OpenMM code with the backbone's topology and positions (N, CA, C; nanometers):
from openmm import Vec3, app, unit

residues = "MET ASN ARG LEU LEU ASN TYR LYS ASP ASN VAL LEU LEU VAL ASP VAL GLU PRO ASP ASP TYR GLY ASP MET ALA VAL ALA THR THR GLU HIS VAL LYS GLY LEU PHE VAL GLN GLY THR SER GLN SER ARG ASN GLY TYR VAL ASP ASN ILE GLY THR ASP ALA HIS ILE TYR LEU ASP ILE GLU ASN PRO PHE VAL LYS LYS ASN ALA PHE ARG LEU GLU GLY MET TYR VAL VAL VAL ASN LEU PHE GLY GLY ASP GLU ASN GLN GLN TRP PHE LYS ILE SER SER VAL LYS VAL GLY GLN ARG LYS LEU LEU GLY ASN GLU VAL ASN ASN VAL HIS CYS HIS LEU THR LYS ALA THR PRO PHE ASP LEU GLU ASP SER".split()
positions = [
    Vec3(2.0701, 0.9828, 0.7867),
    Vec3(1.9275, 0.9682, 0.7639),
    Vec3(1.8604, 0.9390, 0.8974),
    Vec3(1.7758, 1.0268, 0.9394),
    Vec3(1.7071, 1.0136, 1.0669),
    Vec3(1.5654, 0.9609, 1.0443),
    Vec3(1.5465, 0.8331, 1.0604),
    Vec3(1.4148, 0.7725, 1.0389),
    Vec3(1.3401, 0.7612, 1.1697),
    Vec3(1.2143, 0.7940, 1.1647),
    Vec3(1.1309, 0.7814, 1.2828),
    Vec3(1.0758, 0.6404, 1.2980),
    Vec3(1.0566, 0.5711, 1.1870),
    Vec3(1.0028, 0.4350, 1.1890),
    Vec3(1.1062, 0.3377, 1.1349),
    Vec3(1.1008, 0.2145, 1.1840),
    Vec3(1.1877, 0.1086, 1.1342),
    Vec3(1.1083, 0.0295, 1.0299),
    Vec3(1.1314, 0.0594, 0.9022),
    Vec3(1.0568, -0.0044, 0.7932),
    Vec3(1.1122, -0.1440, 0.7684),
    Vec3(1.0372, -0.2466, 0.8080),
    Vec3(1.0859, -0.3842, 0.8043),
    Vec3(1.0418, -0.4627, 0.6822),
    Vec3(0.9451, -0.4120, 0.6067),
    Vec3(0.8874, -0.4893, 0.4971),
    Vec3(0.9248, -0.4293, 0.3615),
    Vec3(0.9594, -0.5179, 0.2678),
    Vec3(0.9799, -0.4773, 0.1292),
    Vec3(0.8499, -0.5013, 0.0550),
    Vec3(0.7939, -0.3948, -0.0034),
    Vec3(0.6672, -0.4063, -0.0751),
    Vec3(0.6845, -0.3496, -0.2156),
    Vec3(0.5879, -0.3768, -0.2986),
    Vec3(0.5880, -0.3274, -0.4353),
    Vec3(0.4669, -0.2367, -0.4519),
    Vec3(0.4897, -0.1125, -0.4926),
    Vec3(0.3803, -0.0213, -0.5270),
    Vec3(0.3516, -0.0374, -0.6756),
    Vec3(0.2258, -0.0513, -0.7102),
    Vec3(0.1854, -0.0722, -0.8490),
    Vec3(0.0836, 0.0343, -0.8865),
    Vec3(0.1128, 0.1094, -0.9918),
    Vec3(0.0186, 0.2064, -1.0439),
    Vec3(-0.0381, 0.1516, -1.1742),
    Vec3(-0.1674, 0.1648, -1.1931),
    Vec3(-0.2331, 0.1126, -1.3130),
    Vec3(-0.2980, 0.2267, -1.3895),
    Vec3(-0.3156, 0.2037, -1.5197),
    Vec3(-0.3862, 0.2999, -1.6054),
    Vec3(-0.4492, 0.2232, -1.7206),
    Vec3(-0.5453, 0.2818, -1.7874),
    Vec3(-0.6112, 0.2115, -1.8987),
    Vec3(-0.5141, 0.1876, -2.0144),
    Vec3(-0.5232, 0.0681, -2.0748),
    Vec3(-0.4422, 0.0401, -2.1934),
    Vec3(-0.5189, 0.0840, -2.3180),
    Vec3(-0.4712, 0.0457, -2.4350),
    Vec3(-0.5339, 0.0860, -2.5611),
    Vec3(-0.6774, 0.0355, -2.5759),
    Vec3(-0.7114, -0.0702, -2.5010),
    Vec3(-0.8459, -0.1274, -2.5096),
    Vec3(-0.9367, -0.0801, -2.3957),
    Vec3(-0.8855, 0.0040, -2.3082),
    Vec3(-0.9635, 0.0535, -2.1955),
    Vec3(-0.9568, -0.0344, -2.0728),
    Vec3(-0.8807, -0.1443, -2.0804),
    Vec3(-0.8638, -0.2311, -1.9637),
    Vec3(-0.7515, -0.1760, -1.8764),
    Vec3(-0.7653, -0.1935, -1.7454),
    Vec3(-0.6614, -0.1463, -1.6544),
    Vec3(-0.5399, -0.2376, -1.6641),
    Vec3(-0.4229, -0.1770, -1.6784),
    Vec3(-0.2975, -0.2511, -1.6907),
    Vec3(-0.1908, -0.1822, -1.6062),
    Vec3(-0.0903, -0.2578, -1.5694),
    Vec3(0.0190, -0.2044, -1.4877),
    Vec3(0.0956, -0.1002, -1.5675),
    Vec3(0.1106, 0.0194, -1.5084),
    Vec3(0.1845, 0.1276, -1.5738),
    Vec3(0.3211, 0.1469, -1.5106),
    Vec3(0.3286, 0.1418, -1.3773),
    Vec3(0.4530, 0.1673, -1.3043),
    Vec3(0.4619, 0.0747, -1.1850),
    Vec3(0.5810, 0.0250, -1.1572),
    Vec3(0.6055, -0.0499, -1.0340),
    Vec3(0.7259, 0.0125, -0.9637),
    Vec3(0.7220, 0.0097, -0.8325),
    Vec3(0.8304, 0.0676, -0.7533),
    Vec3(0.8477, -0.0131, -0.6256),
    Vec3(0.9706, -0.0616, -0.6015),
    Vec3(1.0011, -0.1320, -0.4769),
    Vec3(1.0240, -0.0291, -0.3673),
    Vec3(0.9563, -0.0490, -0.2544),
    Vec3(0.9586, 0.0481, -0.1455),
    Vec3(0.9688, -0.0262, -0.0128),
    Vec3(1.0353, 0.0342, 0.0832),
    Vec3(1.0342, -0.0175, 0.2195),
    Vec3(0.9083, 0.0341, 0.2883),
    Vec3(0.8520, -0.0469, 0.3753),
    Vec3(0.7324, -0.0064, 0.4464),
    Vec3(0.7186, -0.0805, 0.5778),
    Vec3(0.6168, -0.0443, 0.6496),
    Vec3(0.5824, -0.1120, 0.7742),
    Vec3(0.4367, -0.1537, 0.7611),
    Vec3(0.4139, -0.2830, 0.7308),
    Vec3(0.2820, -0.3370, 0.6996),
    Vec3(0.2205, -0.3971, 0.8254),
    Vec3(0.0942, -0.3628, 0.8503),
    Vec3(0.0219, -0.4153, 0.9653),
    Vec3(-0.1133, -0.4649, 0.9160),
    Vec3(-0.1476, -0.5895, 0.9520),
    Vec3(-0.2755, -0.6457, 0.9111),
    Vec3(-0.3393, -0.7149, 1.0297),
    Vec3(-0.4687, -0.6956, 1.0432),
    Vec3(-0.5435, -0.7638, 1.1468),
    Vec3(-0.6636, -0.8334, 1.0857),
    Vec3(-0.7049, -0.9416, 1.1466),
    Vec3(-0.8210, -1.0160, 1.0991),
    Vec3(-0.9157, -1.0361, 1.2168),
    Vec3(-1.0439, -1.0269, 1.1894),
    Vec3(-1.1426, -1.0469, 1.2950),
    Vec3(-1.2522, -1.1397, 1.2444),
    Vec3(-1.3264, -1.1996, 1.3406),
    Vec3(-1.4364, -1.2869, 1.3055),
    Vec3(-1.5525, -1.2556, 1.3979),
    Vec3(-1.6716, -1.2480, 1.3400),
    Vec3(-1.7908, -1.2239, 1.4210),
    Vec3(-1.9070, -1.3033, 1.3625),
    Vec3(-2.0092, -1.3158, 1.4421),
    Vec3(-2.1288, -1.3884, 1.3977),
    Vec3(-2.2481, -1.2959, 1.4146),
    Vec3(-2.3266, -1.2807, 1.3065),
    Vec3(-2.4415, -1.1903, 1.3103),
    Vec3(-2.5511, -1.2486, 1.2224),
    Vec3(-2.6664, -1.2733, 1.2770),
    Vec3(-2.7785, -1.3248, 1.1993),
    Vec3(-2.7480, -1.4583, 1.1329),
    Vec3(-2.6878, -1.5494, 1.2048),
    Vec3(-2.6538, -1.6833, 1.1559),
    Vec3(-2.5510, -1.6807, 1.0426),
    Vec3(-2.4748, -1.5729, 1.0342),
    Vec3(-2.3705, -1.5610, 0.9318),
    Vec3(-2.2372, -1.5353, 1.0010),
    Vec3(-2.1345, -1.6109, 0.9626),
    Vec3(-1.9995, -1.5873, 1.0125),
    Vec3(-1.9326, -1.4832, 0.9235),
    Vec3(-1.8907, -1.3722, 0.9822),
    Vec3(-1.8252, -1.2651, 0.9082),
    Vec3(-1.6768, -1.2626, 0.9420),
    Vec3(-1.5954, -1.2532, 0.8400),
    Vec3(-1.4520, -1.2394, 0.8586),
    Vec3(-1.4125, -1.1034, 0.8031),
    Vec3(-1.3490, -1.0242, 0.8863),
    Vec3(-1.3066, -0.8911, 0.8452),
    Vec3(-1.1558, -0.8795, 0.8456),
    Vec3(-1.1056, -0.7867, 0.7674),
    Vec3(-0.9618, -0.7612, 0.7658),
    Vec3(-0.9388, -0.6119, 0.7685),
    Vec3(-0.8329, -0.5746, 0.8312),
    Vec3(-0.7956, -0.4350, 0.8459),
    Vec3(-0.6467, -0.4274, 0.8175),
    Vec3(-0.6069, -0.3573, 0.7116),
    Vec3(-0.4656, -0.3512, 0.6739),
    Vec3(-0.4218, -0.2063, 0.6558),
    Vec3(-0.3010, -0.1793, 0.6997),
    Vec3(-0.2407, -0.0467, 0.6898),
    Vec3(-0.0948, -0.0633, 0.6519),
    Vec3(-0.0388, 0.0415, 0.5953),
    Vec3(0.1046, 0.0423, 0.5710),
    Vec3(0.1578, 0.1840, 0.5869),
    Vec3(0.2713, 0.1937, 0.6515),
    Vec3(0.3479, 0.3180, 0.6554),
    Vec3(0.4571, 0.3036, 0.5511),
    Vec3(0.4641, 0.3970, 0.4570),
    Vec3(0.5637, 0.3911, 0.3504),
    Vec3(0.6828, 0.4797, 0.3841),
    Vec3(0.8004, 0.4378, 0.3378),
    Vec3(0.9244, 0.5100, 0.3635),
    Vec3(0.9228, 0.6449, 0.2929),
    Vec3(0.9135, 0.7520, 0.3684),
    Vec3(0.9049, 0.8850, 0.3105),
    Vec3(1.0371, 0.9283, 0.2482),
    Vec3(1.1463, 0.8593, 0.2768),
    Vec3(1.2756, 0.8913, 0.2155),
    Vec3(1.2847, 0.8385, 0.0720),
    Vec3(1.1939, 0.7493, 0.0325),
    Vec3(1.1923, 0.6975, -0.1036),
    Vec3(1.1451, 0.8089, -0.1978),
    Vec3(1.2215, 0.8381, -0.3048),
    Vec3(1.1843, 0.9475, -0.3956),
    Vec3(1.0464, 0.9310, -0.4591),
    Vec3(1.0065, 0.8074, -0.4929),
    Vec3(0.8755, 0.7836, -0.5534),
    Vec3(0.7636, 0.8168, -0.4545),
    Vec3(0.7799, 0.7743, -0.3304),
    Vec3(0.6793, 0.8010, -0.2275),
    Vec3(0.6722, 0.9511, -0.2007),
    Vec3(0.7874, 1.0149, -0.1898),
    Vec3(0.7891, 1.1589, -0.1630),
    Vec3(0.7221, 1.2367, -0.2757),
    Vec3(0.7485, 1.1973, -0.3994),
    Vec3(0.6907, 1.2666, -0.5155),
    Vec3(0.5391, 1.2459, -0.5248),
    Vec3(0.4921, 1.1257, -0.4891),
    Vec3(0.3513, 1.0894, -0.5059),
    Vec3(0.2733, 1.0820, -0.3747),
    Vec3(0.3232, 1.1392, -0.2683),
    Vec3(0.2617, 1.1245, -0.1359),
    Vec3(0.1141, 1.1637, -0.1365),
    Vec3(0.0784, 1.2652, -0.2144),
    Vec3(-0.0604, 1.3104, -0.2175),
    Vec3(-0.1370, 1.2513, -0.3361),
    Vec3(-0.0764, 1.1518, -0.4040),
    Vec3(-0.1432, 1.0888, -0.5191),
    Vec3(-0.1332, 0.9364, -0.5137),
    Vec3(-0.1275, 0.8803, -0.3961),
    Vec3(-0.1131, 0.7353, -0.3824),
    Vec3(-0.2465, 0.6606, -0.3841),
    Vec3(-0.3578, 0.7305, -0.3601),
    Vec3(-0.4880, 0.6634, -0.3586),
    Vec3(-0.5128, 0.5974, -0.4937),
    Vec3(-0.5595, 0.4744, -0.4898),
    Vec3(-0.5862, 0.4013, -0.6131),
    Vec3(-0.4708, 0.3133, -0.6574),
    Vec3(-0.3506, 0.3386, -0.6060),
    Vec3(-0.2382, 0.2501, -0.6374),
    Vec3(-0.2534, 0.1217, -0.5570),
    Vec3(-0.1776, 0.0217, -0.5948),
    Vec3(-0.1823, -0.1079, -0.5290),
    Vec3(-0.0523, -0.1331, -0.4546),
    Vec3(-0.0635, -0.2096, -0.3460),
    Vec3(0.0522, -0.2519, -0.2675),
    Vec3(0.0563, -0.4035, -0.2733),
    Vec3(0.1692, -0.4584, -0.3159),
    Vec3(0.1881, -0.6036, -0.3180),
    Vec3(0.2793, -0.6384, -0.2011),
    Vec3(0.2271, -0.7192, -0.1096),
    Vec3(0.2987, -0.7580, 0.0106),
    Vec3(0.3304, -0.9062, 0.0011),
    Vec3(0.4531, -0.9411, 0.0333),
    Vec3(0.4955, -1.0805, 0.0307),
    Vec3(0.5786, -1.1054, 0.1557),
    Vec3(0.5094, -1.1260, 0.2676),
    Vec3(0.5780, -1.1348, 0.3957),
    Vec3(0.6548, -1.2647, 0.4167),
    Vec3(0.6131, -1.3726, 0.3516),
    Vec3(0.6724, -1.5024, 0.3796),
    Vec3(0.7443, -1.5640, 0.2601),
    Vec3(0.7661, -1.4875, 0.1533),
    Vec3(0.8376, -1.5373, 0.0361),
    Vec3(0.7501, -1.6239, -0.0528),
    Vec3(0.7910, -1.6358, -0.1792),
    Vec3(0.7172, -1.7179, -0.2746),
    Vec3(0.5991, -1.6445, -0.3331),
    Vec3(0.5764, -1.6640, -0.4634),
    Vec3(0.4667, -1.5958, -0.5312),
    Vec3(0.3291, -1.6348, -0.4774),
    Vec3(0.3163, -1.7550, -0.4229),
    Vec3(0.1865, -1.7991, -0.3721),
    Vec3(0.1461, -1.7243, -0.2453),
    Vec3(0.2392, -1.6548, -0.1819),
    Vec3(0.2096, -1.5800, -0.0604),
    Vec3(0.1888, -1.4307, -0.0845),
    Vec3(0.1859, -1.3892, -0.2108),
    Vec3(0.1628, -1.2485, -0.2406),
    Vec3(0.0210, -1.2084, -0.2033),
    Vec3(0.0095, -1.0933, -0.1396),
    Vec3(-0.1213, -1.0365, -0.1094),
    Vec3(-0.1289, -0.8992, -0.1757),
    Vec3(-0.2386, -0.8727, -0.2433),
    Vec3(-0.2595, -0.7456, -0.3115),
    Vec3(-0.3615, -0.6632, -0.2356),
    Vec3(-0.3308, -0.5362, -0.2188),
    Vec3(-0.4196, -0.4423, -0.1528),
    Vec3(-0.4261, -0.3151, -0.2362),
    Vec3(-0.5412, -0.2505, -0.2339),
    Vec3(-0.5575, -0.1210, -0.3007),
    Vec3(-0.5534, -0.0122, -0.1941),
    Vec3(-0.4819, 0.0950, -0.2222),
    Vec3(-0.4741, 0.2061, -0.1287),
    Vec3(-0.6051, 0.2837, -0.1374),
    Vec3(-0.6819, 0.2795, -0.0293),
    Vec3(-0.8126, 0.3454, -0.0299),
    Vec3(-0.8050, 0.4885, 0.0221),
    Vec3(-0.7157, 0.5143, 0.1151),
    Vec3(-0.6965, 0.6511, 0.1626),
    Vec3(-0.5557, 0.6658, 0.2188),
    Vec3(-0.5089, 0.7889, 0.2202),
    Vec3(-0.3729, 0.8181, 0.2660),
    Vec3(-0.3772, 0.9347, 0.3638),
    Vec3(-0.3069, 0.9203, 0.4717),
    Vec3(-0.2877, 1.0295, 0.5671),
    Vec3(-0.1397, 1.0675, 0.5613),
    Vec3(-0.1133, 1.1878, 0.5130),
    Vec3(0.0244, 1.2371, 0.5051),
    Vec3(0.0516, 1.3188, 0.6303),
    Vec3(0.1491, 1.2729, 0.7085),
    Vec3(0.1834, 1.3417, 0.8328),
    Vec3(0.2813, 1.4551, 0.8069),
    Vec3(0.2331, 1.5771, 0.8245),
    Vec3(0.3170, 1.6951, 0.8091),
    Vec3(0.3217, 1.7700, 0.9413),
    Vec3(0.4366, 1.8244, 0.9716),
    Vec3(0.4516, 1.9063, 1.0915),
    Vec3(0.4238, 2.0509, 1.0521),
    Vec3(0.2974, 2.0826, 1.0399),
    Vec3(0.2533, 2.2124, 0.9882),
    Vec3(0.3090, 2.3310, 1.0661),
    Vec3(0.3180, 2.3206, 1.1961),
    Vec3(0.3618, 2.4340, 1.2768),
    Vec3(0.5131, 2.4389, 1.2984),
    Vec3(0.5830, 2.3328, 1.2595),
    Vec3(0.7271, 2.3262, 1.2877),
    Vec3(0.8096, 2.2995, 1.1625),
    Vec3(0.7863, 2.3697, 1.0540),
    Vec3(0.8702, 2.3550, 0.9358),
    Vec3(0.8023, 2.2917, 0.8167),
    Vec3(0.6838, 2.2328, 0.8369),
    Vec3(0.6038, 2.1778, 0.7276),
    Vec3(0.6635, 2.0546, 0.6605),
    Vec3(0.7618, 1.9881, 0.7218),
    Vec3(0.8182, 1.8687, 0.6586),
    Vec3(0.7238, 1.7496, 0.6748),
    Vec3(0.7272, 1.6628, 0.5744),
    Vec3(0.6482, 1.5397, 0.5776),
    Vec3(0.7305, 1.4353, 0.6513),
    Vec3(0.6718, 1.3757, 0.7563),
    Vec3(0.7483, 1.2775, 0.8327),
    Vec3(0.6884, 1.1370, 0.8299),
    Vec3(0.5692, 1.1181, 0.7711),
    Vec3(0.5181, 0.9824, 0.7526),
    Vec3(0.4049, 0.9825, 0.6514),
    Vec3(0.3876, 0.8675, 0.5873),
    Vec3(0.2775, 0.8456, 0.4932),
    Vec3(0.2085, 0.7171, 0.5372),
    Vec3(0.0834, 0.7299, 0.5837),
    Vec3(0.0070, 0.6179, 0.6374),
    Vec3(-0.1058, 0.5858, 0.5406),
    Vec3(-0.1041, 0.4660, 0.4832),
    Vec3(-0.2038, 0.4252, 0.3838),
    Vec3(-0.2990, 0.3226, 0.4442),
    Vec3(-0.4282, 0.3433, 0.4210),
    Vec3(-0.5313, 0.2462, 0.4575),
    Vec3(-0.5564, 0.1598, 0.3346),
    Vec3(-0.5640, 0.0285, 0.3543),
    Vec3(-0.5693, -0.0661, 0.2427),
    Vec3(-0.6970, -0.1497, 0.2451),
    Vec3(-0.7394, -0.1909, 0.1250),
    Vec3(-0.8467, -0.2881, 0.1107),
    Vec3(-0.7949, -0.4018, 0.0222),
    Vec3(-0.8452, -0.5234, 0.0458),
    Vec3(-0.8035, -0.6389, -0.0353),
    Vec3(-0.8359, -0.6144, -0.1811),
    Vec3(-0.7484, -0.6626, -0.2705),
    Vec3(-0.7667, -0.6389, -0.4138),
    Vec3(-0.7314, -0.7634, -0.4938),
    Vec3(-0.7798, -0.7662, -0.6158),
    Vec3(-0.7488, -0.8727, -0.7106),
    Vec3(-0.6155, -0.8421, -0.7793),
    Vec3(-0.5268, -0.9388, -0.7894),
    Vec3(-0.3957, -0.9143, -0.8512),
    Vec3(-0.4044, -0.8818, -0.9999),
    Vec3(-0.3082, -0.8017, -1.0459),
    Vec3(-0.2867, -0.7752, -1.1871),
    Vec3(-0.1708, -0.8610, -1.2338),
    Vec3(-0.1591, -0.8805, -1.3643),
    Vec3(-0.0488, -0.9573, -1.4202),
    Vec3(0.0739, -0.8661, -1.4304),
    Vec3(0.1754, -0.8957, -1.3499),
    Vec3(0.2979, -0.8144, -1.3513),
    Vec3(0.3922, -0.8513, -1.4648),
    Vec3(0.3708, -0.9644, -1.5278),
    Vec3(0.4590, -1.0102, -1.6357),
    Vec3(0.4510, -0.9203, -1.7575),
    Vec3(0.3375, -0.8579, -1.7827),
    Vec3(0.3201, -0.7750, -1.9015),
    Vec3(0.3764, -0.6342, -1.8858),
    Vec3(0.4147, -0.5975, -1.7629),
    Vec3(0.4598, -0.4601, -1.7409),
    Vec3(0.6046, -0.4409, -1.7767),
] * unit.nanometer
topology = app.Topology()
chain = topology.addChain("A")
for resn in residues:
    res = topology.addResidue(resn, chain)
    for name in ("N", "CA", "C"):
        topology.addAtom(name, app.Element.getBySymbol(name[0]), res)
């Protein structure tokens, strides 16, 4: 297996769909290796302190779930737990995906880069 990236983080991909009552509920979960990067910034504008966050993840393209859904990951959630313990879980929604394909050299997919936004957690116990 020739990997271009060293995927250091274990994350959980969560797909949701409407339940019988029309509420969004967890439909599928998949453990995936990834490379999670998050940055935080602070600025002051008009007497207001603004805190911004910028999060990205590269997902392991060798994972069958990622490979199958590479062009359908938008809207799924990523649960990141970098420091262990349920209290340290961070939930992000995949807002956009850039699928890296070598169009001129064989058309193989060599990376999946997801842009993330902070999200409210779903209850994983019911899934």
